[in-house]
Structures are given as C-alpha cells and as structure tokens.
C-alpha positions as CSV (number, residue, x, y, z in Angstrom):
1,X,41.5,30.9,33.7
2,X,39.9,32.7,30.8
3,X,37.6,35.6,31.8
4,X,35.5,37.7,29.4
5,X,33.3,40.4,30.8
6,X,31.9,43.9,30.5
7,X,33.4,46.9,32.2
8,X,30.3,48.9,33.2
9,X,32.3,51.9,34.3
10,X,33.9,52.1,30.8
11,X,30.4,51.7,29.2
12,X,29.2,54.7,31.3
13,X,32.2,56.9,30.3
14,X,31.9,56.1,26.7
15,X,28.1,56.5,26.8
16,X,28.5,60.1,28.2
17,X,30.9,61.0,25.4
18,X,28.7,59.6,22.7
19,X,25.6,61.3,24.1
20,X,27.3,64.6,23.6
21,X,28.1,63.8,20.0
22,X,24.9,61.9,19.2
23,X,23.6,64.5,16.8
24,X,26.8,64.4,14.7
25,X,27.4,60.6,14.6
26,X,27.9,59.5,11.0
27,X,25.3,57.2,9.5
28,X,25.2,54.9,6.5
29,X,23.2,56.3,3.5
30,X,21.1,53.3,2.5
31,X,20.0,55.2,-0.6
32,X,23.6,55.7,-1.9
33,X,23.2,54.4,-5.4
34,X,26.8,53.2,-5.6
35,X,25.9,50.4,-3.3
36,X,22.1,50.1,-3.0
37,X,19.0,50.1,-5.2
38,X,17.4,53.5,-5.9
39,X,14.4,54.6,-3.9
40,X,12.1,53.9,-6.8
41,X,12.9,50.2,-6.9
42,X,10.0,47.9,-6.0
43,X,10.0,46.4,-2.5
44,X,10.6,42.7,-3.5
45,X,13.6,43.6,-5.6
46,X,15.1,45.7,-2.8
47,X,14.5,42.9,-0.2
48,X,16.1,40.3,-2.6
49,X,19.1,42.5,-3.1
50,X,19.7,43.0,0.6
51,X,19.2,39.3,1.6
52,X,21.7,38.2,-1.1
53,X,24.3,40.9,-0.3
54,X,24.1,40.3,3.5
55,X,24.5,36.6,2.8
56,X,27.8,37.4,1.1
57,X,29.0,39.9,3.7
58,X,31.7,38.1,5.5
59,X,35.5,37.6,5.5
60,X,36.6,39.1,2.2
61,X,40.3,39.8,2.9
62,X,43.1,37.6,4.1
63,X,46.7,38.5,5.2
64,X,48.5,39.7,2.2
65,X,45.4,39.4,0.1
66,X,43.2,42.5,0.6
67,X,39.9,42.6,-1.2
68,X,40.3,45.9,-3.1
69,X,40.2,47.1,-6.6
70,X,39.8,50.2,-8.7
71,X,36.8,50.4,-11.0
72,X,35.9,53.0,-13.6
73,X,34.2,55.2,-10.9
74,X,36.9,54.9,-8.2
75,X,38.7,52.5,-5.9
76,X,36.9,50.3,-3.4
77,X,38.0,48.1,-0.4
78,X,36.3,45.3,1.5
79,X,32.6,45.7,2.0
80,X,32.5,48.8,-0.3
81,X,33.8,46.7,-3.1
82,X,31.4,43.8,-2.4
83,X,28.4,46.1,-2.4
84,X,29.6,48.1,-5.4
85,X,29.9,44.8,-7.4
86,X,26.5,43.8,-6.0
87,X,24.9,47.0,-7.2
88,X,26.5,46.7,-10.7
89,X,25.2,43.2,-10.9
90,X,21.7,44.5,-9.9
91,X,21.8,47.2,-12.6
92,X,23.0,44.8,-15.3
93,X,21.1,41.6,-14.4
94,X,18.5,42.0,-11.7
95,X,17.2,38.5,-12.4
96,X,20.4,37.2,-10.8
97,X,18.8,37.9,-7.4
98,X,15.7,35.8,-8.2
99,X,15.6,32.9,-5.7
100,X,14.9,30.4,-8.4
101,X,18.1,31.4,-10.2
102,X,20.1,31.6,-6.9
103,X,19.2,28.0,-6.3
104,X,21.3,27.1,-9.4
105,X,24.3,29.3,-8.8
106,X,27.7,27.7,-9.6
107,X,31.1,28.4,-8.1
108,X,32.2,30.0,-11.4
109,X,29.2,32.4,-11.3
110,X,30.4,33.7,-7.9
111,X,34.0,34.0,-9.0
112,X,33.0,35.9,-12.2
113,X,30.7,38.2,-10.2
114,X,32.9,39.0,-7.2
115,X,36.3,39.1,-8.9
116,X,37.8,42.2,-10.4
117,X,41.4,43.1,-11.1
118,X,43.5,41.2,-8.5
119,X,40.6,40.9,-6.0
120,X,38.7,37.7,-5.6
121,X,36.6,36.2,-2.8
122,X,38.7,33.7,-0.7
123,X,35.9,31.1,-0.4
124,X,33.8,31.0,-3.7
125,X,32.7,27.4,-3.0
126,X,31.2,28.5,0.4
127,X,29.5,31.6,-1.1
128,X,28.0,29.5,-3.9
129,X,26.7,27.0,-1.3
130,X,25.1,29.8,0.7
131,X,23.4,31.3,-2.3
132,X,22.0,28.0,-3.5
133,X,20.7,27.3,0.0
134,X,19.2,30.7,0.2
135,X,17.5,30.4,-3.2
136,X,16.2,26.9,-2.7
137,X,14.7,27.6,0.7
138,X,13.2,30.9,-0.3
139,X,11.5,29.2,-3.3
140,X,10.2,26.2,-1.3
141,X,9.2,28.0,1.9
142,X,8.2,31.5,0.8
143,X,7.2,31.1,-2.8
144,X,10.4,32.9,-3.8
145,X,9.3,36.1,-2.1
146,X,11.6,37.7,0.5
147,X,8.9,40.3,1.4
148,X,6.5,37.4,2.3
149,X,9.1,36.2,4.8
150,X,9.6,39.6,6.2
151,X,5.9,40.3,6.6
152,X,5.3,37.0,8.3
153,X,7.6,38.2,11.1
154,X,4.9,40.7,12.1
155,X,7.4,43.4,13.0
156,X,9.0,41.1,15.5
157,X,12.8,40.8,15.6
158,X,12.6,37.8,18.0
159,X,9.5,35.9,18.7
160,X,8.2,32.7,20.2
161,X,7.7,29.2,18.8
162,X,4.2,30.2,17.8
163,X,5.0,33.6,16.5
164,X,8.5,33.7,15.1
165,X,10.4,36.9,14.5
166,X,12.7,37.8,11.6
167,X,15.8,36.5,13.3
168,X,14.1,33.2,14.1
169,X,12.9,32.8,10.5
170,X,16.3,33.6,9.1
171,X,18.0,30.8,11.0
172,X,16.8,28.2,8.4
173,X,19.3,29.6,6.0
174,X,22.9,28.5,6.3
175,X,24.1,32.1,5.8
176,X,22.3,33.2,8.9
177,X,23.3,30.4,11.4
178,X,25.6,32.6,13.5
179,X,24.6,32.3,17.2
180,X,25.6,36.0,17.6
181,X,23.2,36.9,14.7
182,X,25.6,39.3,12.9
183,X,24.1,38.9,9.4
184,X,20.5,38.8,10.7
185,X,21.0,42.1,12.6
186,X,22.6,43.7,9.6
187,X,19.7,42.5,7.3
188,X,17.2,43.8,9.8
189,X,19.0,47.2,10.0
190,X,19.0,47.5,6.2
191,X,15.4,46.5,5.8
192,X,14.3,48.9,8.5
193,X,16.4,51.7,7.0
194,X,14.6,51.2,3.7
195,X,11.2,51.0,5.3
196,X,10.6,47.3,4.6
197,X,10.6,46.2,8.2
198,X,9.4,48.1,11.3
199,X,10.7,46.2,14.3
200,X,8.7,46.4,17.5
201,X,11.7,45.3,19.6
202,X,15.2,46.8,19.6
203,X,17.9,45.7,17.3
204,X,21.3,44.7,18.4
205,X,24.5,45.8,16.7
206,X,25.9,43.5,14.0
207,X,29.0,42.2,15.7
208,X,31.9,42.0,13.3
209,X,35.7,42.5,13.4
210,X,35.4,46.3,13.6
211,X,33.0,46.4,16.5
212,X,34.9,43.6,18.4
213,X,38.3,45.4,17.9
214,X,36.9,48.7,19.2
215,X,35.1,47.1,22.2
216,X,38.4,45.5,23.3
217,X,40.6,48.6,22.7
218,X,38.2,51.1,24.3
219,X,37.7,48.8,27.3
220,X,34.0,48.0,27.0
221,X,35.0,44.3,27.1
222,X,37.7,43.0,29.3
223,X,39.5,39.7,28.4
224,X,42.1,37.8,30.5
225,X,43.9,34.5,30.6
226,X,44.7,32.3,27.6
227,X,42.2,34.0,25.3
228,X,43.8,37.4,25.9
229,X,47.2,35.9,25.2
230,X,45.9,34.6,21.9
231,X,44.5,38.0,21.0
232,X,47.7,39.8,21.8
233,X,49.8,37.3,19.8
234,X,47.5,37.0,16.9
235,X,47.0,33.3,17.4
236,X,43.8,31.9,15.9
237,X,41.0,31.4,18.4
238,X,38.5,28.6,18.4
239,X,34.9,28.8,17.3
240,X,33.6,28.6,20.9
241,X,36.0,31.4,22.0
242,X,34.8,33.5,19.0
243,X,31.1,33.0,19.9
244,X,31.7,33.7,23.6
245,X,33.7,36.9,22.9
246,X,31.2,38.3,20.3
247,X,28.2,37.5,22.5
248,X,29.9,39.6,25.3
249,X,30.7,42.3,22.8
250,X,27.0,42.4,21.7
251,X,25.8,42.7,25.3
252,X,28.3,45.5,25.9
253,X,27.0,47.5,23.0
254,X,23.4,46.8,24.2
255,X,24.4,48.4,27.6
256,X,26.1,51.3,25.7
257,X,23.0,51.9,23.7
258,X,20.9,52.2,26.9
259,X,23.5,54.4,28.6
260,X,24.0,56.8,25.8
261,X,20.3,56.9,24.7
262,X,21.3,56.0,21.2
263,X,19.7,53.2,19.2
264,X,21.8,50.2,18.4
265,X,21.4,50.8,14.7
266,X,23.0,54.2,15.0
267,X,25.8,52.8,17.2
268,X,26.3,50.1,14.6
269,X,26.7,52.6,11.9
270,X,29.1,54.8,13.9
271,X,31.4,52.1,15.1
272,X,31.5,50.3,11.8
273,X,32.4,53.6,10.0
274,X,34.8,54.6,12.8
275,X,36.5,51.3,12.6
276,X,37.1,51.7,8.9
277,X,38.3,55.3,9.0
278,X,39.8,56.0,12.5
279,X,40.2,53.0,14.7
280,X,42.0,51.1,12.0
281,X,43.2,47.6,12.3
282,X,47.0,48.2,12.0
283,X,47.4,52.0,12.2
284,X,44.7,53.6,14.3
285,X,44.5,57.4,14.0
286,X,43.9,58.2,17.6
287,X,44.3,62.0,17.1
288,X,41.0,61.9,15.1
289,X,39.1,59.8,17.7
290,X,36.3,61.4,19.8
291,X,36.7,58.6,22.3
292,X,40.4,58.8,22.9
293,X,40.1,60.3,26.4
294,X,38.0,57.4,27.5
295,X,39.8,54.7,25.6
296,X,41.9,52.1,27.5
297,X,44.3,51.6,24.5
298,X,44.9,55.4,24.2
299,X,46.0,55.4,27.8
300,X,47.8,52.1,27.8
301,X,49.3,50.8,24.5
302,X,49.2,47.2,25.8
303,X,45.5,47.3,25.0
304,X,46.1,48.4,21.4
305,X,45.3,45.0,20.0
306,X,43.7,43.9,16.8
307,X,40.5,41.9,16.6
308,X,41.0,38.1,17.4
309,X,42.3,36.0,14.5
310,X,39.5,33.8,13.2
311,X,39.1,33.2,9.5
312,X,37.3,29.9,9.1
313,X,33.7,31.3,9.3
314,X,30.9,32.7,7.1
315,X,29.2,34.2,10.1
316,X,30.8,37.6,9.8
C-alpha cells in the first residue's frame, strides 16, 4: 500500500528553527538586472517578461546533459541560465515578448534563443508550443495585455466561477495546466514582488524538484510502499503519483508557513535557494544546513534520497 502524508511533529520542529532564523532567511532579488527587467521598465513589459519566462521555467537538465554554460559575464546553471538568456533577449529584442509575436514562434526560434555553448533546452518543440499558445490566447482574450489579465483578477489568487482569481485565469494557458499550480504560484510571487499584483489571499510555494526533495529528506512529508521504493531506486514515477506527492508537499509547506509565521513566498525563496546551494541533489552539504538537527536524512541516511524521477512534464 502506498501512503503519502505529512508529519506534523516534523513540521513543528522545522517551524521552530525557521522562526529563529526568519530575519536572516535569504530572498530572491527580483530587481537583479542579470535576470529581470530594471525598476524603470513599464508594467506591461515587466508582466510580459515574467509570464513568458515562467512559461519556460521547467525541466532544463537531463542526466548527463546539464543545462549550463559560461557567458561573457560569468557561468550559469539551470534556471539562472534560463533567466540570464531571457534578460539578454529582453535587452536586445523586447518585441520578442509581444503576444502577437509569441503566437508565431517557431521551434528554431526557441533553439536559437535558449541554446548557448553545449547547453540546449531538451524539449524545444514543447516550449515553442507553449509560447504560441500563450501568445495566441493573450491576444484573443486579453487584447495582448498581460496587465489587463492580472488586473481582472482583482487581487484574488483563487476566486469563484463569477469572480476568478489569477490562478483560475492562468489555467487557460497550456503552460499553466499543472494541478499543483507550480508555475502559477511562481508567476504570482514574481508579480507581487514587483508590485504588479497584490494578492488578498495567501500564496502557496511553487512546488518543484528542490522543494519536493527537501520536504522528503527533512521529513515534512512521509512516503511508504511502492512509491517510496521508486523514489529510493530512482525509478520513474507516474503522473498521478507525481501530482499526489506534490500536492502533499504543497500542503506540508502551507502548514510550515503557519507554524513558523513566515509567508509562503519567503519559504519558497529560502527552500529554492537552499536546495541549489546546500541541500544539493547528489552531494548535500549538511554541515552548512541550519535544519540539520531536525532533518530526518541527517539522522538516518536511508532518508537521504533525491527527488522522484519524472521528466515527461512541462508543469515544473
């Protein structure tokens, strides 16, 4: 029998530690001009940039094929390389982010944009489809204005049939179909951080590999049965197993946010950065981890697993 659940005692222990460190938790700088438009950029251009980049923010590396390259200003890996290339495109050709132009994007456009050195996106056909879908629907439904879509949400993250929220409105786009709403939450966090969206309800974390891996290692989420066996052996899981697990992970972080008194957007920043610098996929640096004394994997190495193997998705 497969069981997936939340260990509330672990949530409480981790919450107490994070509360002590809450002032010093690292945050993303959404005005870092290596990755994002400058503060002087008009709202529509900023909104277009983020909706395009979040649409592309999934599954960049494959085993033996890391998405990394060195540019003139430094070396970049994974999402850093994606957003660096996005910002360079924005600087050189901001019209690329115009929905009318996105609707005509070709596969070779995506390959040319997101390939550098030996790095290339593993699924350019899918990414081109997502951009065309995004551009076509923004043009037809919102007059090509992302800000019009955002304002129509009325500050609501989730709404009703009569008054839809941002997450509800984004579901029309193929890039934002994820039942666990990873990209929708990431977009909401970015827009809120840039002052373009002021949600009246609380965000959730954007559940990706980094947050899932840490939730399992730390012990926030407990998995047993065949699914646990797949995770330990690195066997690819199914779509349903992926959704079930990530929904549980999202709820665990929601409880952690409440316990620690830390907003989910701040937790999302911390665990994403922590997963890329400390709780690494293959070689975690536990000596640098502020959570090691409340971490199940630090106490028992049998819990020191990587995130589940699941590549065939554009959800995260």
